[in-house]
C-alpha positions as CSV (number, residue, x, y, z in Angstrom):
1,X,328.5,139.6,157.6
2,X,327.2,141.5,160.6
3,X,324.0,142.1,158.7
4,X,323.6,138.4,158.0
5,X,324.4,137.5,161.6
6,X,321.8,140.1,162.8
7,X,319.1,139.2,160.3
8,X,319.7,135.5,159.4
9,X,316.6,134.4,161.2
10,X,314.5,136.9,159.2
11,X,316.1,135.7,156.0
12,X,315.4,132.0,156.9
13,X,311.8,132.9,157.7
14,X,311.5,134.8,154.4
15,X,312.8,131.9,152.5
16,X,310.3,129.7,154.3
17,X,307.5,132.0,153.4
18,X,308.6,132.2,149.8
19,X,308.7,128.4,149.8
20,X,305.2,128.2,151.2
21,X,303.9,130.7,148.6
22,X,305.6,128.6,145.9
23,X,304.0,125.4,147.3
24,X,300.6,127.1,147.3
25,X,301.0,128.3,143.8
26,X,302.1,124.8,142.7
27,X,299.2,123.2,144.5
28,X,296.8,125.6,142.7
29,X,298.2,124.3,139.4
30,X,298.0,120.7,140.6
31,X,294.4,121.2,141.7
32,X,293.5,122.9,138.4
33,X,295.2,120.1,136.5
34,X,293.2,117.5,138.5
35,X,290.0,119.4,137.9
36,X,290.7,119.5,134.2
37,X,291.5,115.8,134.2
38,X,288.2,115.1,136.0
39,X,286.3,117.3,133.6
40,X,287.9,115.5,130.6
41,X,287.0,112.1,132.2
42,X,283.4,113.3,132.7
43,X,283.1,114.5,129.1
44,X,285.0,111.7,127.4
45,X,283.9,108.7,129.6
46,X,280.9,109.4,131.7
47,X,278.8,111.4,129.3
48,X,280.2,109.9,126.1
49,X,278.1,107.7,123.8
50,X,279.7,104.3,123.6
51,X,279.8,102.1,120.6
52,X,276.7,99.9,120.2
53,X,277.1,96.3,121.3
54,X,277.1,93.7,118.5
55,X,274.0,91.6,118.1
56,X,273.9,88.6,120.4
57,X,274.6,85.3,118.7
58,X,271.6,83.1,119.6
59,X,272.2,80.5,116.9
60,X,272.9,77.7,119.4
61,X,269.9,78.5,121.5
62,X,267.7,78.7,118.4
63,X,269.1,75.3,117.3
64,X,268.1,73.8,120.7
65,X,264.6,75.2,120.5
66,X,264.1,73.9,117.0
67,X,265.3,70.5,118.1
68,X,262.8,70.5,121.0
69,X,260.0,71.3,118.6
70,X,260.9,68.3,116.5
71,X,261.7,65.6,119.1
72,X,263.2,62.3,118.0
73,X,260.7,59.6,117.1
74,X,262.2,56.6,118.8
75,X,260.5,53.3,118.1
76,X,261.3,50.8,120.9
77,X,258.8,48.2,119.7
78,X,258.8,47.7,115.9
79,X,262.5,47.9,115.3
80,X,264.7,46.9,118.2
81,X,261.9,45.4,120.4
82,X,263.3,47.0,123.6
83,X,260.0,47.1,125.5
84,X,258.0,44.7,123.4
85,X,260.2,41.7,122.5
86,X,259.0,39.4,119.8
87,X,257.0,36.5,121.1
88,X,257.2,32.9,120.0
89,X,254.2,30.6,120.6
90,X,253.9,26.9,120.0
91,X,251.0,26.0,117.7
92,X,248.7,23.0,118.1
93,X,250.9,21.0,115.7
94,X,254.0,21.7,117.9
95,X,255.6,24.2,115.6
96,X,256.9,27.6,116.9
97,X,255.1,30.6,115.4
98,X,256.8,34.0,115.5
99,X,254.4,36.8,116.5
100,X,255.5,39.8,114.6
101,X,252.2,41.7,114.6
102,X,250.2,39.6,117.1
103,X,247.9,38.5,114.3
104,X,249.7,35.3,113.4
105,X,247.6,33.2,115.8
106,X,244.8,33.6,118.2
107,X,241.8,36.0,117.6
108,X,243.9,38.2,115.4
109,X,244.3,35.4,112.9
110,X,240.6,34.6,112.7
111,X,238.9,35.9,109.6
112,X,235.2,36.8,109.0
113,X,234.5,35.6,105.5
114,X,230.8,36.5,105.4
115,X,228.1,38.3,107.3
116,X,224.5,37.5,106.5
117,X,221.5,39.6,107.6
118,X,218.8,37.8,109.6
119,X,215.2,39.0,108.9
120,X,211.9,39.2,110.7
121,X,209.4,38.4,108.0
122,X,205.6,38.7,108.1
123,X,203.7,37.7,105.0
124,X,200.0,37.3,104.0
125,X,199.5,34.0,102.3
126,X,195.8,33.3,101.8
127,X,192.2,33.8,103.0
128,X,189.7,31.2,104.1
129,X,186.1,32.3,103.7
130,X,184.3,29.0,104.4
131,X,183.7,29.7,108.1
132,X,181.5,32.2,109.8
133,X,184.2,34.9,109.7
134,X,187.0,35.0,107.1
135,X,190.3,33.7,108.4
136,X,193.6,34.7,107.0
137,X,196.9,32.8,106.9
138,X,199.7,34.9,108.2
139,X,203.2,33.5,108.2
140,X,205.9,34.8,110.7
141,X,209.6,33.9,110.2
142,X,211.9,34.8,113.0
143,X,215.4,34.1,111.5
144,X,217.3,35.5,114.5
145,X,215.4,33.4,117.1
146,X,217.8,31.7,119.6
147,X,216.3,28.2,119.1
148,X,216.6,26.4,115.8
149,X,213.0,25.3,116.0
150,X,211.8,28.9,116.3
151,X,213.5,30.0,113.1
152,X,211.3,28.1,110.7
153,X,208.3,30.0,109.2
154,X,205.3,29.7,111.5
155,X,201.7,29.9,110.1
156,X,199.0,31.6,112.1
157,X,195.3,31.9,111.3
158,X,193.3,35.0,112.5
159,X,190.2,36.9,111.8
160,X,189.8,40.6,112.2
161,X,190.3,41.6,115.9
162,X,191.9,38.2,116.7
163,X,195.0,38.3,118.8
164,X,198.0,36.0,118.4
165,X,199.6,36.1,121.8
166,X,203.1,37.6,121.9
167,X,202.9,38.5,118.2
168,X,200.1,40.7,116.8
169,X,196.4,41.5,116.5
170,X,194.7,41.6,113.1
171,X,193.1,45.0,113.1
172,X,191.8,45.3,109.5
173,X,191.7,44.1,106.0
174,X,192.0,46.1,102.8
175,X,190.4,45.0,99.5
176,X,188.0,42.1,98.9
177,X,187.4,39.8,101.9
178,X,188.2,36.7,99.9
179,X,191.3,38.1,98.3
180,X,192.6,41.1,100.3
181,X,195.4,43.3,99.0
182,X,196.8,44.0,102.5
183,X,196.2,43.6,106.2
184,X,196.8,45.9,109.1
185,X,198.5,44.4,112.2
186,X,199.1,45.8,115.6
187,X,202.3,44.3,116.9
188,X,202.9,43.2,120.5
189,X,205.1,46.2,121.1
190,X,202.2,48.6,120.1
191,X,203.5,49.4,116.6
192,X,201.1,49.2,113.6
193,X,202.2,47.9,110.3
194,X,200.6,47.1,106.9
195,X,201.5,43.9,105.1
196,X,200.7,43.6,101.4
197,X,199.7,40.4,99.9
198,X,202.6,40.2,97.4
199,X,205.1,42.2,99.4
200,X,206.1,40.6,102.8
201,X,207.2,42.9,105.5
202,X,210.9,42.3,106.1
203,X,213.2,44.0,108.7
204,X,216.8,43.1,109.7
205,X,216.9,42.0,113.3
206,X,220.4,40.5,113.5
207,X,223.3,38.9,111.6
208,X,225.0,35.6,111.3
209,X,228.7,35.3,110.5
210,X,231.0,32.8,108.8
211,X,234.4,32.6,110.6
212,X,237.5,30.8,109.5
213,X,240.7,30.1,111.4
214,X,243.6,28.7,109.3
215,X,246.3,28.3,112.0
216,X,247.0,24.9,113.4
217,X,243.6,23.4,113.9
218,X,242.1,25.1,110.9
219,X,238.5,25.8,111.9
220,X,235.7,26.7,109.5
221,X,232.5,27.9,111.4
222,X,229.7,29.0,109.1
223,X,226.4,30.6,110.3
224,X,227.7,31.6,113.7
225,X,225.3,33.7,115.9
226,X,225.4,35.7,119.1
227,X,225.9,33.3,122.0
228,X,227.7,30.6,119.9
229,X,231.0,29.2,121.2
230,X,234.4,28.8,119.4
231,X,237.6,27.2,120.6
232,X,241.0,27.7,119.0
233,X,244.6,28.6,119.9
234,X,244.2,27.1,123.3
235,X,241.3,29.4,124.4
236,X,237.5,29.5,124.4
237,X,235.6,32.4,122.9
238,X,232.0,33.5,123.0
239,X,230.4,35.5,120.2
240,X,228.9,38.5,122.0
241,X,228.0,40.8,119.1
242,X,227.6,40.5,115.3
243,X,227.2,43.7,113.3
244,X,227.1,44.6,109.7
245,X,230.9,44.9,109.5
246,X,232.4,43.2,112.5
247,X,232.2,40.3,115.0
248,X,233.1,40.7,118.7
249,X,234.6,37.8,120.6
250,X,234.9,37.4,124.4
251,X,237.8,35.3,125.7
252,X,236.8,33.1,128.6
253,X,240.3,33.1,130.0
254,X,240.7,36.8,130.7
255,X,237.3,38.3,129.6
256,X,239.1,40.4,127.0
257,X,237.1,41.4,123.9
258,X,238.5,41.0,120.4
259,X,237.0,42.7,117.3
260,X,237.1,40.8,114.0
261,X,236.5,43.2,111.1
262,X,234.6,42.1,108.1
263,X,235.7,43.4,104.7
264,X,233.5,42.2,101.9
């Protein structure tokens, strides 16, 4: 007991030191365990090769793209008439006419039934040798002339080098003087042409058209020419062009042009 009383402080200090050594040894094991855990984490998690991700499902996005490539064809005019409602117009007889296509009345209902070419014809008719110089009868027919009186064949008499004002100059004669086979004419525009005796010179210079309108007033207008006037469906129209396969009308109310096709 005396030994303990004399040395208890040393014994307590020794136990403390032994405890500290034990704690240090334990901490070393703890540290080593943590280091091993971190190493295992680095090897198994940080540097490990993870499983490949599954392919993305883009089916919905592809469906949207395909739908955008083929947009909906919505018809707001021919079916439900949302923006172009059906019009009803009253005809000259008082009856209502439904305009499904716009061609039931007005210019769209006019029909070109015939288009006739109009010719500029020059022909050599005869020779007169009773005078000092032979004179030749040359007939000019101007079918597209604006005035009716100008459309009839007009006979002109000329000797060589004679000039018919506004038409031609007779430059020469081929064949016998009293019965030539052809003549050479210099036209007013400077062109030169040969006209044979039995083969008149013919060139198309315009067209006339027969137009029919069967709605209401029922108009039949044959032989219409450029500049002629038509009235139907409550409006006035001028013919401003006639070609081989169409007629062009100009409405006086709004200056709108309408093309009437010709299908033989």
